[in-house]
N, C-alpha and C positions, 0 to 999 in steps of 0.2 A: 813388531807395528809392521804392517803393509801399507803400501800406498797405492792410491785410487785410480789414478790415470797418470800414465805415462806415455814420452813419446820421444823418437829420437832428435837430436838435435835438428834445427829446421823445422818444425812442426809446431804445434800450438806449445805454449807455456805449460811447465808440469809444477805444481805445486803439491810439496810434501806434507802430509798429515798426521805426522807426530810431533809433540812438544820436545823442546829441546831446552837444557839449562844455559840461561843466560850468560855470555862471556863477557869480561869488561872490556869496554872500548874506549880509547881516546877519546876527548870531545872533536867533535867536527869543526873545524874554521871555516873552510868555504867548499862551494859546489861547482861542479862543471856539467851540466847536464848531459847524457850520452843520446846524440841526433844520428848516428849512422846505424843503429842496429847490431852493437858490438852485444855480443851473448856471453853469459857467464855457464860453465861447465862444470857439472857435479854428477858424482858416481853414488852408489849405495851397495852395502853388502847383500841385499837381496837379488841385485842384479848386476855382480860384476862385470860382466860383458859391455853393459852399456853405458851410453853417457848421457845426460838428460841436459835442457839447457833453462835458462832463464833471461827473460828482458833486462839489461842492466837500467835501472835509471838515470844515475849518477855517478861519476867519479869525484872523489872526496879526498882533501887535504886534511889528515888527522891532527892533532898536536903533535902527535911522536914524528913529526915528517912524513909519514907514507902517505901514500896517495893511492886509493884502493874503490873497486866499485861496491856500491850500494844497491842492494834490492830488498823489496818489500819481502819478510818472511814471516809468514802467519802473524802476529803481533805486533812487530815491528820492523823497520828498515834495519838491515843491518849490513855488514862488510860481507864480502866473499869468505874470509879468513873467518868468519863468524861459523859458517856452514861446515864445521868441524867434527860437529856429534856423528859418529858413525850410526845412530840410529835414524838419521836426518839427513844423511848424506855427506858428502865431503868436497869441497872444492876442488876443481882439477885444473882450471885455466879461464882461459877466454878465446873466443873464436868469432871471425867475421862471418857474416851469413853468406849462406850460398857460396861458400870458398871453404880451403882446405888449412886455411892460415889459422894456427894455432899459437897463443902466446900466454905469459904468466906474469907479465911485467904490465903498469898500467901504461898506455900509449905516449909515446914522448911527447904530441902533442896538446894533451890534457895536461901533463905536468907542468909542462912551460905556460899553460891557459893561468893554472892554479897557481904557479908562481908569480905571473904578472899580474893576477888579481889581488893576491894579496899583498903584493908591493904597491900596487896603487891603493886599496882600500883599507890595507892593515889589520892586525888581529882585533879581532872582539873584545872590547873593552868592557871592564865591569860598568853596570848601569844599561847597557845596552840592550834593546828588547830583540826586534825582529832582524837579524843580519842579512839574510837572502832569502827570497822567496822564489822556486823553480817549477814551471808548470809539469804535470805529470804528463810523460809521453808514453807511456807502455800500458795505459787502461786499466790502472789500479783501480778495484773495488773496494771499499771495506763494508763488511758484513756483519750486521746486529741481529740480535735475537733476545727476548725477553722471555722465553717460556723454553727456555732448553733445547733450541733446535727444532722445534715442533713447527714454528714457522721462523723465517727469516725474510729479511730486507736488505737492498743493495744499495748502495748508493757510490758511484763513482766519485773518485777523489780527484780534486780539479789542480790541487797542487801540493809542494810541501816547503814547509816552512822552517828555516834554521833559525835558531834562538841565541842568544848570547852565551847560554851554557854549554852548547855545540850538541842541541838534542836534536832530534828534525820531527815534524808533526805531520800527519796529514790533515790536509783541508779539505773540507766537502762543504757544498751550500746547506743553509739553515732555511729551509723549507716552509719552516711555520712563521718566519719572518720577510721582509720585503726582499726581491728577490730582483737582482739586476740581469740585465740580459745584454748581451751574454755573460756567464760567469768567468770570468780571469781571475789570476791569481793576483792578489791584492784587494779581491772586491770584499765590501764591509758585510757581506753575507755569510762570511767563510768562518766555519768554526772546527775546533780541533778533533777531529774523530777519535781518538784515543782516548781523549775525556770525556765522550757521551757515555753514559748509564749502559748502554746494552752493546756496546762495542765489542766485537769480539775476534774477527781475523780479518787480513787481508787477501784479495785473491787477485793475482793479473786477470787479463781478460778473457783468457781461454775459458779458464772454469767459468767465472763468472757468466759468461753466455750459456755455458753449458746447464747453471743454475737457473739462470731466467728462462731456458726452453723446458726445465724440468727434466733434464737427462739422467736418468736412473743411475749411471754411474757417478755422476757427481754428486746425487743425492746421498748415495752410499756413502760417499765420502764426507758429506757433512753428517750423516748419522755417527759415524766412525767419530768427529770431532766431538759432539756430542756427548760423548762418551770419554773423552780426554781433557774435557773442558772444565 
């Protein structure tokens, strides 16, 4: 498979367009949003001399004790380590934007923040519902199509809701009901994108904006998706 849009780190976000096999992931216990623009770096076999970047949504403390970066990746949010399938690329580390500082471990201030949050709130208990809801700060869009990608619609992801079972759901505004203004995390009009019947993929804002502008390269990428959907 080829990828339709690529740029060096520091440019627009890059989204790969090959399906990946889902790897088992420990439940998420707690999230810390990424507010400083730290990026995830990955490589692939098609362009071994380049690195590509994705903006990080949040840092997650997993049930196995690991602290890892989370990014929306096609159909779901995944950890950096889940980008291990060579067809889709492989995680190489993290970087601070506009700098040469590269690293592979979660930042210590995020580890300490998650330690403190779990110490204060405790681990999720059976019967709990929503544990945490964080805003989407990286411009994620959910893509919908009911006709095999002949037409598509995009909805901005407002927030990400962590439930007691350790899974993460993208929340979008239900435009058919009563809308609150502005639509903020926790709003009653929010519904889970992944549970809607015509949900297909997540894109970060760079690709989403190109689709809105009917950019030929982005549209070609969507056409490729329709053949793998």
